[in-house]
Structure formats: structure tokens, C-alpha cells
HTML snippet that shows the backbone in 3Dmol.js (N, CA, C, O; Angstrom):
<script src="https://3Dmol.org/build/3Dmol-min.js"></script>
<div id="view" style="width:600px;height:400px;position:relative"></div>
<script>
const pdb = `
ATOM      1  N   MET A   1     -14.518 265.249 -19.970  1.00  0.00           N
ATOM      2  CA  MET A   1     -15.480 265.134 -18.695  1.00  0.00           C
ATOM      3  C   MET A   1     -15.507 263.552 -18.813  1.00  0.00           C
ATOM      4  O   MET A   1     -15.442 263.155 -19.977  1.00  0.00           O
ATOM      5  N   SER A   2     -15.581 262.671 -17.935  1.00  0.00           N
ATOM      6  CA  SER A   2     -16.176 261.405 -18.275  1.00  0.00           C
ATOM      7  C   SER A   2     -16.972 261.049 -17.130  1.00  0.00           C
ATOM      8  O   SER A   2     -16.543 260.954 -15.980  1.00  0.00           O
ATOM      9  N   THR A   3     -18.080 260.869 -17.487  1.00  0.00           N
ATOM     10  CA  THR A   3     -19.315 259.956 -16.739  1.00  0.00           C
ATOM     11  C   THR A   3     -19.543 258.849 -16.492  1.00  0.00           C
ATOM     12  O   THR A   3     -18.786 257.938 -16.827  1.00  0.00           O
ATOM     13  N   THR A   4     -20.542 258.689 -15.906  1.00  0.00           N
ATOM     14  CA  THR A   4     -20.841 256.651 -15.833  1.00  0.00           C
ATOM     15  C   THR A   4     -21.927 256.842 -15.743  1.00  0.00           C
ATOM     16  O   THR A   4     -22.516 257.571 -14.944  1.00  0.00           O
ATOM     17  N   HIS A   5     -22.490 255.931 -16.906  1.00  0.00           N
ATOM     18  CA  HIS A   5     -23.913 255.633 -17.236  1.00  0.00           C
ATOM     19  C   HIS A   5     -23.838 253.873 -16.793  1.00  0.00           C
ATOM     20  O   HIS A   5     -22.817 253.192 -16.895  1.00  0.00           O
ATOM     21  N   THR A   6     -25.149 253.387 -16.302  1.00  0.00           N
ATOM     22  CA  THR A   6     -25.335 252.328 -15.781  1.00  0.00           C
ATOM     23  C   THR A   6     -26.518 251.934 -16.976  1.00  0.00           C
ATOM     24  O   THR A   6     -27.397 252.785 -17.118  1.00  0.00           O
ATOM     25  N   PHE A   7     -26.624 250.352 -18.092  1.00  0.00           N
ATOM     26  CA  PHE A   7     -27.256 250.380 -19.142  1.00  0.00           C
ATOM     27  C   PHE A   7     -28.139 248.639 -18.527  1.00  0.00           C
ATOM     28  O   PHE A   7     -27.580 247.548 -18.421  1.00  0.00           O
ATOM     29  N   ARG A   8     -29.230 248.888 -18.310  1.00  0.00           N
ATOM     30  CA  ARG A   8     -29.525 247.340 -18.248  1.00  0.00           C
ATOM     31  C   ARG A   8     -30.064 246.845 -19.407  1.00  0.00           C
ATOM     32  O   ARG A   8     -30.881 247.364 -20.167  1.00  0.00           O
ATOM     33  N   VAL A   9     -29.260 245.289 -19.480  1.00  0.00           N
ATOM     34  CA  VAL A   9     -29.420 244.576 -20.763  1.00  0.00           C
ATOM     35  C   VAL A   9     -29.856 243.492 -20.155  1.00  0.00           C
ATOM     36  O   VAL A   9     -29.591 243.054 -19.036  1.00  0.00           O
ATOM     37  N   GLU A  10     -31.145 242.752 -21.703  1.00  0.00           N
ATOM     38  CA  GLU A  10     -31.632 241.489 -21.668  1.00  0.00           C
ATOM     39  C   GLU A  10     -31.326 240.888 -22.233  1.00  0.00           C
ATOM     40  O   GLU A  10     -30.913 241.535 -23.196  1.00  0.00           O
ATOM     41  N   GLY A  11     -31.164 239.765 -22.422  1.00  0.00           N
ATOM     42  CA  GLY A  11     -30.919 238.826 -23.284  1.00  0.00           C
ATOM     43  C   GLY A  11     -29.180 238.361 -23.190  1.00  0.00           C
ATOM     44  O   GLY A  11     -28.489 237.763 -24.014  1.00  0.00           O
ATOM     45  N   MET A  12     -28.980 238.682 -22.397  1.00  0.00           N
ATOM     46  CA  MET A  12     -27.402 238.212 -22.041  1.00  0.00           C
ATOM     47  C   MET A  12     -27.371 236.607 -21.167  1.00  0.00           C
ATOM     48  O   MET A  12     -27.686 236.672 -19.979  1.00  0.00           O
ATOM     49  N   HIS A  13     -27.011 235.228 -21.721  1.00  0.00           N
ATOM     50  CA  HIS A  13     -26.826 234.291 -21.071  1.00  0.00           C
ATOM     51  C   HIS A  13     -25.854 233.714 -20.638  1.00  0.00           C
ATOM     52  O   HIS A  13     -25.900 232.525 -20.323  1.00  0.00           O
ATOM     53  N   CYS A  14     -24.529 234.620 -20.516  1.00  0.00           N
ATOM     54  CA  CYS A  14     -23.291 233.850 -20.022  1.00  0.00           C
ATOM     55  C   CYS A  14     -22.258 235.117 -20.167  1.00  0.00           C
ATOM     56  O   CYS A  14     -22.210 236.288 -20.545  1.00  0.00           O
ATOM     57  N   GLY A  15     -21.541 234.166 -19.656  1.00  0.00           N
ATOM     58  CA  GLY A  15     -20.006 235.283 -19.638  1.00  0.00           C
ATOM     59  C   GLY A  15     -19.389 235.849 -21.096  1.00  0.00           C
ATOM     60  O   GLY A  15     -18.735 236.845 -21.401  1.00  0.00           O
ATOM     61  N   SER A  16     -19.806 234.969 -21.667  1.00  0.00           N
ATOM     62  CA  SER A  16     -19.318 235.481 -23.489  1.00  0.00           C
ATOM     63  C   SER A  16     -20.091 236.450 -23.805  1.00  0.00           C
ATOM     64  O   SER A  16     -19.426 237.236 -24.480  1.00  0.00           O
ATOM     65  N   CYS A  17     -21.862 237.065 -23.589  1.00  0.00           N
ATOM     66  CA  CYS A  17     -22.357 237.776 -24.210  1.00  0.00           C
ATOM     67  C   CYS A  17     -21.693 239.065 -23.018  1.00  0.00           C
ATOM     68  O   CYS A  17     -21.551 240.032 -23.766  1.00  0.00           O
ATOM     69  N   ALA A  18     -21.409 239.350 -22.124  1.00  0.00           N
ATOM     70  CA  ALA A  18     -20.786 240.199 -21.001  1.00  0.00           C
ATOM     71  C   ALA A  18     -19.526 240.624 -21.865  1.00  0.00           C
ATOM     72  O   ALA A  18     -19.265 241.803 -22.105  1.00  0.00           O
ATOM     73  N   LEU A  19     -18.826 239.628 -22.276  1.00  0.00           N
ATOM     74  CA  LEU A  19     -17.507 239.799 -22.988  1.00  0.00           C
ATOM     75  C   LEU A  19     -17.421 240.610 -24.411  1.00  0.00           C
ATOM     76  O   LEU A  19     -16.612 241.344 -24.978  1.00  0.00           O
ATOM     77  N   LEU A  20     -19.023 239.929 -24.720  1.00  0.00           N
ATOM     78  CA  LEU A  20     -19.295 240.492 -26.635  1.00  0.00           C
ATOM     79  C   LEU A  20     -19.693 241.809 -25.998  1.00  0.00           C
ATOM     80  O   LEU A  20     -19.254 242.531 -26.892  1.00  0.00           O
ATOM     81  N   ILE A  21     -20.274 242.778 -24.984  1.00  0.00           N
ATOM     82  CA  ILE A  21     -20.509 244.111 -25.181  1.00  0.00           C
ATOM     83  C   ILE A  21     -19.399 245.008 -24.549  1.00  0.00           C
ATOM     84  O   ILE A  21     -19.194 246.187 -24.835  1.00  0.00           O
ATOM     85  N   ASP A  22     -18.723 244.258 -23.650  1.00  0.00           N
ATOM     86  CA  ASP A  22     -17.214 245.057 -23.120  1.00  0.00           C
ATOM     87  C   ASP A  22     -16.467 245.175 -24.353  1.00  0.00           C
ATOM     88  O   ASP A  22     -16.072 246.332 -24.488  1.00  0.00           O
ATOM     89  N   ASP A  23     -16.023 244.190 -25.583  1.00  0.00           N
ATOM     90  CA  ASP A  23     -15.267 244.730 -26.288  1.00  0.00           C
ATOM     91  C   ASP A  23     -15.943 245.384 -27.745  1.00  0.00           C
ATOM     92  O   ASP A  23     -15.357 246.111 -28.548  1.00  0.00           O
ATOM     93  N   ALA A  24     -17.359 244.890 -27.818  1.00  0.00           N
ATOM     94  CA  ALA A  24     -17.791 246.194 -28.891  1.00  0.00           C
ATOM     95  C   ALA A  24     -17.491 247.902 -27.815  1.00  0.00           C
ATOM     96  O   ALA A  24     -16.953 248.903 -28.287  1.00  0.00           O
ATOM     97  N   LEU A  25     -17.780 247.833 -27.017  1.00  0.00           N
ATOM     98  CA  LEU A  25     -17.520 249.248 -26.065  1.00  0.00           C
ATOM     99  C   LEU A  25     -16.059 249.695 -26.356  1.00  0.00           C
ATOM    100  O   LEU A  25     -15.787 250.798 -26.832  1.00  0.00           O
ATOM    101  N   ASP A  26     -15.229 248.837 -26.063  1.00  0.00           N
ATOM    102  CA  ASP A  26     -13.853 249.427 -25.766  1.00  0.00           C
ATOM    103  C   ASP A  26     -13.425 249.720 -27.482  1.00  0.00           C
ATOM    104  O   ASP A  26     -12.284 249.993 -27.857  1.00  0.00           O
ATOM    105  N   ASP A  27     -14.272 249.628 -28.110  1.00  0.00           N
ATOM    106  CA  ASP A  27     -13.823 250.164 -29.559  1.00  0.00           C
ATOM    107  C   ASP A  27     -14.490 251.862 -29.861  1.00  0.00           C
ATOM    108  O   ASP A  27     -14.329 252.678 -30.769  1.00  0.00           O
ATOM    109  N   LEU A  28     -15.113 251.850 -28.862  1.00  0.00           N
ATOM    110  CA  LEU A  28     -15.874 253.564 -29.181  1.00  0.00           C
ATOM    111  C   LEU A  28     -15.034 254.415 -28.011  1.00  0.00           C
ATOM    112  O   LEU A  28     -14.911 254.361 -26.788  1.00  0.00           O
ATOM    113  N   PRO A  29     -14.428 255.398 -29.336  1.00  0.00           N
ATOM    114  CA  PRO A  29     -13.474 255.893 -28.543  1.00  0.00           C
ATOM    115  C   PRO A  29     -14.397 257.093 -27.265  1.00  0.00           C
ATOM    116  O   PRO A  29     -15.540 257.495 -27.483  1.00  0.00           O
ATOM    117  N   GLY A  30     -13.734 257.405 -26.233  1.00  0.00           N
ATOM    118  CA  GLY A  30     -14.300 258.427 -25.463  1.00  0.00           C
ATOM    119  C   GLY A  30     -14.439 257.212 -24.422  1.00  0.00           C
ATOM    120  O   GLY A  30     -13.786 257.549 -23.435  1.00  0.00           O
ATOM    121  N   VAL A  31     -14.945 256.083 -24.235  1.00  0.00           N
ATOM    122  CA  VAL A  31     -15.162 255.026 -23.356  1.00  0.00           C
ATOM    123  C   VAL A  31     -13.790 254.370 -22.670  1.00  0.00           C
ATOM    124  O   VAL A  31     -12.943 253.609 -23.137  1.00  0.00           O
ATOM    125  N   ARG A  32     -13.933 254.979 -21.388  1.00  0.00           N
ATOM    126  CA  ARG A  32     -12.596 254.871 -20.303  1.00  0.00           C
ATOM    127  C   ARG A  32     -12.553 253.503 -19.575  1.00  0.00           C
ATOM    128  O   ARG A  32     -11.522 252.942 -19.204  1.00  0.00           O
ATOM    129  N   HIS A  33     -13.917 253.009 -19.411  1.00  0.00           N
ATOM    130  CA  HIS A  33     -13.897 251.728 -18.650  1.00  0.00           C
ATOM    131  C   HIS A  33     -15.231 251.004 -19.391  1.00  0.00           C
ATOM    132  O   HIS A  33     -15.840 251.560 -20.306  1.00  0.00           O
ATOM    133  N   THR A  34     -15.543 249.849 -18.923  1.00  0.00           N
ATOM    134  CA  THR A  34     -16.594 249.003 -19.191  1.00  0.00           C
ATOM    135  C   THR A  34     -16.495 247.882 -18.303  1.00  0.00           C
ATOM    136  O   THR A  34     -15.510 247.146 -18.362  1.00  0.00           O
ATOM    137  N   TRP A  35     -17.365 247.694 -17.536  1.00  0.00           N
ATOM    138  CA  TRP A  35     -18.024 246.443 -16.751  1.00  0.00           C
ATOM    139  C   TRP A  35     -19.492 246.011 -16.547  1.00  0.00           C
ATOM    140  O   TRP A  35     -20.413 246.599 -15.980  1.00  0.00           O
ATOM    141  N   THR A  36     -19.440 244.651 -17.257  1.00  0.00           N
ATOM    142  CA  THR A  36     -20.570 243.948 -17.551  1.00  0.00           C
ATOM    143  C   THR A  36     -20.947 242.701 -17.200  1.00  0.00           C
ATOM    144  O   THR A  36     -20.281 241.710 -17.499  1.00  0.00           O
ATOM    145  N   THR A  37     -22.325 242.649 -16.372  1.00  0.00           N
ATOM    146  CA  THR A  37     -22.537 241.321 -15.696  1.00  0.00           C
ATOM    147  C   THR A  37     -23.618 241.294 -16.443  1.00  0.00           C
ATOM    148  O   THR A  37     -23.952 242.066 -17.342  1.00  0.00           O
ATOM    149  N   LYS A  38     -24.426 239.873 -15.801  1.00  0.00           N
ATOM    150  CA  LYS A  38     -25.692 239.538 -16.506  1.00  0.00           C
ATOM    151  C   LYS A  38     -26.582 240.717 -16.359  1.00  0.00           C
ATOM    152  O   LYS A  38     -26.528 241.335 -15.296  1.00  0.00           O
ATOM    153  N   GLY A  39     -27.304 241.065 -17.190  1.00  0.00           N
ATOM    154  CA  GLY A  39     -28.141 241.977 -17.198  1.00  0.00           C
ATOM    155  C   GLY A  39     -27.809 243.382 -16.844  1.00  0.00           C
ATOM    156  O   GLY A  39     -28.740 244.129 -16.544  1.00  0.00           O
ATOM    157  N   CYS A  40     -26.118 243.997 -16.847  1.00  0.00           N
ATOM    158  CA  CYS A  40     -26.130 245.325 -16.861  1.00  0.00           C
ATOM    159  C   CYS A  40     -24.762 245.626 -17.224  1.00  0.00           C
ATOM    160  O   CYS A  40     -23.821 244.832 -17.206  1.00  0.00           O
ATOM    161  N   THR A  41     -24.740 246.744 -17.527  1.00  0.00           N
ATOM    162  CA  THR A  41     -23.077 247.249 -18.159  1.00  0.00           C
ATOM    163  C   THR A  41     -23.307 248.812 -17.417  1.00  0.00           C
ATOM    164  O   THR A  41     -24.269 249.579 -17.436  1.00  0.00           O
ATOM    165  N   VAL A  42     -21.770 248.904 -16.671  1.00  0.00           N
ATOM    166  CA  VAL A  42     -21.910 250.103 -16.283  1.00  0.00           C
ATOM    167  C   VAL A  42     -20.122 251.024 -17.135  1.00  0.00           C
ATOM    168  O   VAL A  42     -18.929 250.844 -16.891  1.00  0.00           O
ATOM    169  N   VAL A  43     -20.827 251.915 -18.085  1.00  0.00           N
ATOM    170  CA  VAL A  43     -19.502 252.642 -18.842  1.00  0.00           C
ATOM    171  C   VAL A  43     -19.321 253.701 -18.141  1.00  0.00           C
ATOM    172  O   VAL A  43     -20.176 254.335 -17.522  1.00  0.00           O
ATOM    173  N   ALA A  44     -17.830 253.974 -18.258  1.00  0.00           N
ATOM    174  CA  ALA A  44     -17.442 255.727 -18.060  1.00  0.00           C
ATOM    175  C   ALA A  44     -17.120 255.805 -19.249  1.00  0.00           C
ATOM    176  O   ALA A  44     -16.486 255.009 -19.941  1.00  0.00           O
ATOM    177  N   LEU A  45     -17.642 256.952 -19.534  1.00  0.00           N
ATOM    178  CA  LEU A  45     -17.651 257.370 -21.127  1.00  0.00           C
ATOM    179  C   LEU A  45     -17.636 259.114 -20.868  1.00  0.00           C
ATOM    180  O   LEU A  45     -18.349 259.877 -20.217  1.00  0.00           O
ATOM    181  N   ASP A  46     -16.209 259.316 -21.904  1.00  0.00           N
ATOM    182  CA  ASP A  46     -15.800 261.131 -22.348  1.00  0.00           C
ATOM    183  C   ASP A  46     -17.073 261.549 -22.853  1.00  0.00           C
ATOM    184  O   ASP A  46     -17.606 260.975 -23.803  1.00  0.00           O
ATOM    185  N   LEU A  47     -17.555 262.478 -22.287  1.00  0.00           N
ATOM    186  CA  LEU A  47     -18.767 262.879 -23.109  1.00  0.00           C
ATOM    187  C   LEU A  47     -18.486 263.900 -24.471  1.00  0.00           C
ATOM    188  O   LEU A  47     -19.345 264.157 -25.315  1.00  0.00           O
ATOM    189  N   HIS A  48     -17.166 264.382 -24.476  1.00  0.00           N
ATOM    190  CA  HIS A  48     -16.119 264.914 -25.459  1.00  0.00           C
ATOM    191  C   HIS A  48     -16.620 263.975 -26.797  1.00  0.00           C
ATOM    192  O   HIS A  48     -17.266 264.439 -27.736  1.00  0.00           O
ATOM    193  N   HIS A  49     -16.225 262.705 -26.689  1.00  0.00           N
ATOM    194  CA  HIS A  49     -16.643 261.882 -27.642  1.00  0.00           C
ATOM    195  C   HIS A  49     -17.864 261.184 -28.479  1.00  0.00           C
ATOM    196  O   HIS A  49     -18.064 261.181 -29.694  1.00  0.00           O
ATOM    197  N   HIS A  50     -18.561 260.634 -27.486  1.00  0.00           N
ATOM    198  CA  HIS A  50     -19.637 260.207 -27.595  1.00  0.00           C
ATOM    199  C   HIS A  50     -20.632 260.273 -26.656  1.00  0.00           C
ATOM    200  O   HIS A  50     -20.300 260.667 -25.538  1.00  0.00           O
ATOM    201  N   SER A  51     -21.916 259.941 -26.877  1.00  0.00           N
ATOM    202  CA  SER A  51     -23.081 260.191 -25.883  1.00  0.00           C
ATOM    203  C   SER A  51     -23.401 258.844 -25.316  1.00  0.00           C
ATOM    204  O   SER A  51     -22.831 257.804 -25.647  1.00  0.00           O
ATOM    205  N   PRO A  52     -24.409 258.955 -24.389  1.00  0.00           N
ATOM    206  CA  PRO A  52     -24.697 257.478 -24.084  1.00  0.00           C
ATOM    207  C   PRO A  52     -25.527 256.806 -25.171  1.00  0.00           C
ATOM    208  O   PRO A  52     -25.649 255.581 -25.165  1.00  0.00           O
ATOM    209  N   THR A  53     -26.191 257.677 -26.246  1.00  0.00           N
ATOM    210  CA  THR A  53     -27.158 257.331 -27.279  1.00  0.00           C
ATOM    211  C   THR A  53     -25.909 256.350 -28.194  1.00  0.00           C
ATOM    212  O   THR A  53     -26.232 255.290 -28.732  1.00  0.00           O
ATOM    213  N   ASP A  54     -24.694 256.817 -28.245  1.00  0.00           N
ATOM    214  CA  ASP A  54     -23.834 256.410 -29.210  1.00  0.00           C
ATOM    215  C   ASP A  54     -23.443 254.824 -28.250  1.00  0.00           C
ATOM    216  O   ASP A  54     -22.932 253.968 -28.973  1.00  0.00           O
ATOM    217  N   VAL A  55     -23.624 254.429 -26.857  1.00  0.00           N
ATOM    218  CA  VAL A  55     -22.999 253.535 -26.026  1.00  0.00           C
ATOM    219  C   VAL A  55     -24.800 252.334 -26.458  1.00  0.00           C
ATOM    220  O   VAL A  55     -24.854 251.130 -26.708  1.00  0.00           O
ATOM    221  N   VAL A  56     -25.655 253.102 -26.391  1.00  0.00           N
ATOM    222  CA  VAL A  56     -26.717 252.241 -26.657  1.00  0.00           C
ATOM    223  C   VAL A  56     -27.126 251.656 -28.409  1.00  0.00           C
ATOM    224  O   VAL A  56     -27.750 250.619 -28.632  1.00  0.00           O
ATOM    225  N   ASP A  57     -26.692 252.440 -29.299  1.00  0.00           N
ATOM    226  CA  ASP A  57     -26.551 252.130 -30.462  1.00  0.00           C
ATOM    227  C   ASP A  57     -25.600 250.605 -30.677  1.00  0.00           C
ATOM    228  O   ASP A  57     -25.898 249.688 -31.443  1.00  0.00           O
ATOM    229  N   THR A  58     -24.288 250.679 -29.673  1.00  0.00           N
ATOM    230  CA  THR A  58     -23.594 249.774 -29.962  1.00  0.00           C
ATOM    231  C   THR A  58     -23.885 248.592 -29.032  1.00  0.00           C
ATOM    232  O   THR A  58     -23.388 247.467 -28.997  1.00  0.00           O
ATOM    233  N   ILE A  59     -24.717 249.100 -28.383  1.00  0.00           N
ATOM    234  CA  ILE A  59     -24.855 247.456 -27.268  1.00  0.00           C
ATOM    235  C   ILE A  59     -25.929 247.038 -28.317  1.00  0.00           C
ATOM    236  O   ILE A  59     -25.994 245.812 -28.408  1.00  0.00           O
ATOM    237  N   ASP A  60     -26.679 247.618 -29.031  1.00  0.00           N
ATOM    238  CA  ASP A  60     -27.979 247.251 -29.826  1.00  0.00           C
ATOM    239  C   ASP A  60     -27.171 246.436 -30.928  1.00  0.00           C
ATOM    240  O   ASP A  60     -27.434 245.277 -31.247  1.00  0.00           O
ATOM    241  N   SER A  61     -26.349 247.061 -31.357  1.00  0.00           N
ATOM    242  CA  SER A  61     -25.576 246.084 -32.703  1.00  0.00           C
ATOM    243  C   SER A  61     -24.831 244.948 -32.111  1.00  0.00           C
ATOM    244  O   SER A  61     -24.045 244.278 -32.781  1.00  0.00           O
ATOM    245  N   THR A  62     -25.075 244.729 -30.861  1.00  0.00           N
ATOM    246  CA  THR A  62     -24.145 242.993 -30.046  1.00  0.00           C
ATOM    247  C   THR A  62     -25.574 242.274 -30.805  1.00  0.00           C
ATOM    248  O   THR A  62     -25.435 241.216 -31.419  1.00  0.00           O
ATOM    249  N   ARG A  63     -26.573 242.761 -30.730  1.00  0.00           N
ATOM    250  CA  ARG A  63     -27.732 241.714 -31.033  1.00  0.00           C
ATOM    251  C   ARG A  63     -28.356 241.142 -29.708  1.00  0.00           C
ATOM    252  O   ARG A  63     -28.654 239.948 -29.744  1.00  0.00           O
ATOM    253  N   LEU A  64     -28.634 241.946 -28.347  1.00  0.00           N
ATOM    254  CA  LEU A  64     -28.876 242.128 -27.238  1.00  0.00           C
ATOM    255  C   LEU A  64     -30.088 242.801 -27.226  1.00  0.00           C
ATOM    256  O   LEU A  64     -30.239 243.595 -28.155  1.00  0.00           O
ATOM    257  N   SER A  65     -30.773 242.724 -26.620  1.00  0.00           N
ATOM    258  CA  SER A  65     -31.572 243.898 -26.216  1.00  0.00           C
ATOM    259  C   SER A  65     -31.431 245.099 -24.967  1.00  0.00           C
ATOM    260  O   SER A  65     -31.260 244.704 -23.813  1.00  0.00           O
ATOM    261  N   ARG A  66     -31.480 246.000 -25.145  1.00  0.00           N
ATOM    262  CA  ARG A  66     -31.053 246.962 -24.074  1.00  0.00           C
ATOM    263  C   ARG A  66     -32.333 247.266 -23.425  1.00  0.00           C
ATOM    264  O   ARG A  66     -33.283 247.431 -24.191  1.00  0.00           O
ATOM    265  N   LEU A  67     -32.517 247.359 -22.343  1.00  0.00           N
ATOM    266  CA  LEU A  67     -33.584 248.220 -21.641  1.00  0.00           C
ATOM    267  C   LEU A  67     -34.140 249.220 -21.088  1.00  0.00           C
ATOM    268  O   LEU A  67     -35.330 249.530 -21.045  1.00  0.00           O
ATOM    269  N   SER A  68     -32.879 249.912 -20.499  1.00  0.00           N
ATOM    270  CA  SER A  68     -32.926 251.143 -19.742  1.00  0.00           C
ATOM    271  C   SER A  68     -31.183 251.400 -19.661  1.00  0.00           C
ATOM    272  O   SER A  68     -30.238 250.612 -19.647  1.00  0.00           O
ATOM    273  N   ASN A  69     -31.290 253.089 -19.610  1.00  0.00           N
ATOM    274  CA  ASN A  69     -30.541 253.814 -19.466  1.00  0.00           C
ATOM    275  C   ASN A  69     -30.716 254.697 -18.223  1.00  0.00           C
ATOM    276  O   ASN A  69     -31.396 255.721 -18.278  1.00  0.00           O
ATOM    277  N   ASP A  70     -30.110 254.302 -17.122  1.00  0.00           N
ATOM    278  CA  ASP A  70     -30.004 255.282 -16.051  1.00  0.00           C
ATOM    279  C   ASP A  70     -28.472 255.797 -15.806  1.00  0.00           C
ATOM    280  O   ASP A  70     -27.398 255.231 -15.600  1.00  0.00           O
ATOM    281  N   VAL A  71     -28.882 257.079 -15.924  1.00  0.00           N
ATOM    282  CA  VAL A  71     -27.379 257.839 -15.581  1.00  0.00           C
ATOM    283  C   VAL A  71     -26.689 258.237 -13.917  1.00  0.00           C
ATOM    284  O   VAL A  71     -27.181 259.083 -13.171  1.00  0.00           O
ATOM    285  N   THR A  72     -25.697 257.561 -13.662  1.00  0.00           N
ATOM    286  CA  THR A  72     -25.533 257.616 -12.457  1.00  0.00           C
ATOM    287  C   THR A  72     -24.644 258.194 -12.193  1.00  0.00           C
ATOM    288  O   THR A  72     -24.335 258.346 -11.011  1.00  0.00           O
TER     289      THR A  72
END
`;
const viewer = $3Dmol.createViewer("view");
viewer.addModel(pdb, "pdb");
viewer.setStyle({}, {cartoon: {color: "spectrum"}});
viewer.zoomTo();
viewer.render();
</script>
């Protein structure tokens, strides 16, 4: 089952920051799609493989500050 989660992300200054997040999330099994723009990351996630917490941990590992996770 795939669900969509939206994460507000603070600390992105350019398109390279968005690519860094997308590249990191693409390495997580179960991530179906990512779309990152300045301040926001949308992830289609298969919950059988990972949880939104795993996505938060991955975003945090990029050294950008995550503000919130709003499930949509």
C-alpha cells in the first residue's frame, strides 16, 4: 500500500538541496516517488517497507532541518 506524505523542510537554499533530499530518499526501499521544492518534500511511500519516521531520519541525515510531517 502506497501513501503520500508531505514534509515541510527548512534550510534548503537552492535546487541542489532539493536534489540531495530526493537522492537520499530514492535509496530507501519502498519510496515510490519523491518531489522536492524549496521548503517542501512530497513522498509516495510503501508502508510495508518503511514508515514516515524513516523518511524523517533520512531527511535529517542530509543536515537540513525538518519542520513537520503532515500526512495527506
